C-alpha positions as CSV (number, residue, x, y, z in Angstrom):
1,X,28.9,-10.4,-18.1
2,X,29.0,-11.5,-14.4
3,X,25.8,-12.5,-12.7
4,X,24.3,-10.0,-10.3
5,X,25.0,-10.7,-6.6
6,X,21.3,-10.5,-6.0
7,X,20.5,-13.3,-8.4
8,X,22.6,-15.6,-6.3
9,X,20.9,-14.8,-3.1
10,X,18.2,-16.9,-1.3
11,X,14.8,-15.2,-0.8
12,X,15.8,-14.5,2.8
13,X,19.1,-12.9,1.9
14,X,17.5,-10.9,-0.9
15,X,14.9,-9.3,1.4
16,X,17.4,-8.7,4.1
17,X,19.6,-6.9,1.5
18,X,16.6,-4.8,0.4
19,X,15.8,-3.9,4.0
20,X,19.4,-2.9,4.6
21,X,19.5,-0.7,1.4
22,X,16.2,1.0,2.4
23,X,17.4,1.7,5.9
24,X,20.9,2.9,4.8
25,X,19.7,5.4,2.3
26,X,16.3,6.2,3.9
27,X,14.8,5.1,0.5
28,X,11.0,5.6,0.1
29,X,8.8,2.8,-1.1
30,X,5.9,3.2,-3.5
31,X,2.3,3.7,-2.2
32,X,0.3,0.7,-3.5
33,X,-2.8,1.2,-5.6
34,X,-5.7,-0.6,-3.8
35,X,-7.7,-1.0,-6.9
36,X,-7.2,0.0,-10.6
37,X,-9.9,0.4,-13.2
38,X,-9.0,-1.0,-16.7
39,X,-11.0,-1.4,-19.8
40,X,-10.9,-4.8,-21.3
41,X,-12.2,-6.5,-24.4
42,X,-14.8,-9.3,-24.0
43,X,-12.4,-11.7,-25.7
44,X,-9.7,-11.0,-23.1
45,X,-12.2,-11.2,-20.3
46,X,-13.3,-14.7,-21.4
47,X,-9.7,-15.8,-21.6
48,X,-9.2,-14.7,-18.0
49,X,-12.3,-16.5,-16.8
50,X,-11.1,-19.7,-18.6
51,X,-7.7,-19.3,-17.0
52,X,-6.1,-18.9,-20.5
53,X,-4.8,-15.4,-19.9
54,X,-2.5,-14.6,-17.0
55,X,-1.2,-11.2,-18.2
56,X,-2.7,-8.0,-19.5
57,X,-0.5,-5.4,-21.2
58,X,-0.9,-1.7,-21.9
59,X,1.3,0.6,-24.0
60,X,3.1,3.3,-22.0
61,X,1.5,6.7,-22.2
62,X,1.3,9.9,-20.1
63,X,-2.0,8.9,-18.6
64,X,-0.8,5.5,-17.4
65,X,2.5,7.0,-16.2
66,X,0.7,9.6,-14.1
67,X,-1.6,7.1,-12.5
68,X,0.9,4.3,-12.0
69,X,4.0,6.3,-10.9
70,X,4.7,7.3,-7.3
71,X,6.0,10.7,-8.1
72,X,7.7,11.2,-4.7
73,X,9.7,8.0,-5.2
74,X,10.4,9.0,-8.8
75,X,11.8,12.4,-7.6
76,X,13.9,10.7,-4.9
77,X,15.4,8.3,-7.5
78,X,16.3,11.2,-9.8
79,X,17.9,13.1,-6.9
80,X,19.9,10.2,-5.6
81,X,20.8,8.2,-8.7
82,X,24.3,9.9,-9.0
83,X,25.0,10.4,-5.3
84,X,28.5,9.7,-4.2
85,X,28.7,6.4,-2.4
86,X,25.4,5.1,-3.7
87,X,25.4,1.3,-4.3
88,X,24.2,1.5,-7.9
89,X,23.7,-2.3,-8.2
90,X,21.4,-2.2,-5.2
91,X,19.8,1.0,-6.4
92,X,18.9,-0.6,-9.8
93,X,17.7,-3.8,-8.1
94,X,15.5,-2.4,-5.3
95,X,14.3,1.1,-6.5
96,X,11.2,1.4,-8.7
97,X,8.7,4.2,-9.0
98,X,5.9,2.1,-10.5
99,X,3.2,1.6,-7.8
100,X,2.2,-2.0,-7.1
101,X,-1.4,-2.7,-7.9
102,X,-3.3,-4.9,-5.4
103,X,-6.5,-5.4,-7.4
104,X,-7.8,-4.7,-10.9
105,X,-11.4,-4.0,-11.8
106,X,-11.8,-5.0,-15.5
107,X,-14.9,-3.8,-17.4
108,X,-16.2,-2.7,-20.8
109,X,-17.0,0.9,-21.7
110,X,-20.7,0.5,-20.8
111,X,-20.0,-1.3,-17.5
112,X,-22.2,-4.1,-18.6
113,X,-19.9,-6.7,-17.0
114,X,-16.8,-6.7,-14.8
115,X,-14.1,-9.0,-13.5
116,X,-12.3,-8.2,-10.2
117,X,-9.0,-9.9,-9.8
118,X,-5.9,-9.7,-7.6
119,X,-2.8,-8.5,-9.3
120,X,0.2,-10.8,-8.7
121,X,2.7,-8.3,-10.0
122,X,3.0,-5.3,-12.3
123,X,5.8,-3.4,-13.9
124,X,6.9,-1.1,-16.7
125,X,9.3,-2.8,-19.1
126,X,11.0,-2.2,-22.4
127,X,10.0,-4.6,-25.2
128,X,13.3,-6.6,-25.3
129,X,14.0,-10.2,-26.1
130,X,14.9,-10.9,-22.5
131,X,11.7,-9.3,-21.1
132,X,9.5,-11.0,-23.7
133,X,11.1,-14.4,-22.9
134,X,10.5,-13.8,-19.2
135,X,6.8,-13.1,-19.7
136,X,6.5,-16.1,-21.9
137,X,8.3,-18.4,-19.4
138,X,6.5,-17.3,-16.3
139,X,3.0,-16.4,-17.6
140,X,2.7,-17.8,-21.1
141,X,2.2,-14.2,-22.3
142,X,2.7,-14.0,-26.1
143,X,0.9,-10.6,-26.6
144,X,4.2,-8.7,-27.2
145,X,5.9,-11.4,-29.4
146,X,4.7,-10.0,-32.8
147,X,5.4,-6.4,-31.7
148,X,9.0,-7.4,-30.6
149,X,9.7,-9.1,-34.0
150,X,8.3,-6.0,-35.8
151,X,10.4,-3.5,-33.9
152,X,13.5,-5.7,-33.8
153,X,13.5,-6.2,-37.5
154,X,13.2,-2.5,-38.2
155,X,15.5,-1.1,-35.6
156,X,18.4,1.1,-36.3
157,X,21.5,2.3,-34.3
158,X,19.3,4.8,-32.3
159,X,16.5,2.3,-31.6
160,X,14.8,2.5,-28.3
161,X,12.4,-0.3,-27.5
162,X,8.8,0.7,-26.7
163,X,7.7,0.6,-23.1
164,X,4.7,-1.4,-21.9
165,X,3.1,-1.9,-18.5
166,X,2.2,-5.5,-17.7
167,X,-0.2,-6.8,-15.1
168,X,0.0,-10.4,-14.0
169,X,-3.4,-11.7,-12.9
170,X,-3.8,-13.5,-9.6
171,X,-7.1,-14.8,-8.3
172,X,-10.5,-14.0,-9.7
173,X,-12.4,-12.3,-6.9
174,X,-15.8,-11.8,-8.5
175,X,-17.4,-11.4,-11.9
176,X,-20.4,-9.7,-13.5
177,X,-22.8,-12.5,-12.4
178,X,-22.9,-11.1,-8.8
179,X,-22.5,-7.5,-9.7
180,X,-25.6,-6.2,-7.9
181,X,-24.4,-7.9,-4.7
182,X,-21.1,-6.2,-4.5
183,X,-21.4,-2.7,-6.1
184,X,-21.5,-1.0,-2.7
185,X,-18.6,-3.0,-1.3
186,X,-16.2,-2.6,-4.2
187,X,-14.6,0.9,-4.0
188,X,-12.9,2.3,-7.0
189,X,-9.8,3.8,-5.6
190,X,-7.9,4.7,-8.8
191,X,-9.9,5.2,-12.0
192,X,-8.4,6.0,-15.4
193,X,-10.4,8.5,-17.4
194,X,-10.0,6.7,-20.7
195,X,-7.5,3.9,-20.8
196,X,-5.8,3.6,-24.2
197,X,-4.7,0.2,-25.6
C-alpha cells in the first residue's frame, strides 16, 4: 500500500494543503470546546500529577458523541463525502467532526478535588493495532492494550473494533490545592451530565 501524499509533506506543505482544501470546498471547521468536565478516579489523578499519565480514554457512547461532535461539520461531511470531484484522500485527511478540546477540568463525583489541564489533542479512534501502537509510542498509553488483545482474539469476520475517545494531556494549569482561589475564574463551558467510563 502506497504511503499517503500527506505523510511525505513538511509541516508547512501540510498546512498549506489543508488551507487549500478548506478554501476549495468551503469546508467548515469544528468549533473548539473551551473547557470540558470529566470525572476521574483519584488513582488516575495522582498519575497525572506525577507526570506518569499523559492520556485519558473514554468509551464511545451517545452522551460523549453528542457533546464532542460538531453536528454542523458532521452533516457537511455526510452531504459531501460522495460529491463528484471531491478529493477523497484530502477529505479523509483533513475533515473531522470531533471538536478539539482546549482544557479539561477533571474532578471526582463530590467535587472534593480537581485538576485543570490543557488538552494537547483529542480524537475518536477505533481500537486497532495501529492506533494502540501510536498511543503507546507517542504518549506511553497502555490503557487499551488489554482491551485490544481481548477483542482481537475473539473477533470474527464481521468484527468492528470498539470506538474510544482519547484526550492527550498537556500542561497542568491548577489543582485542588488552590481551588478556593480560582472557582470564580474557571468557567465550565461544557459539562457532561454523568460521564461513563
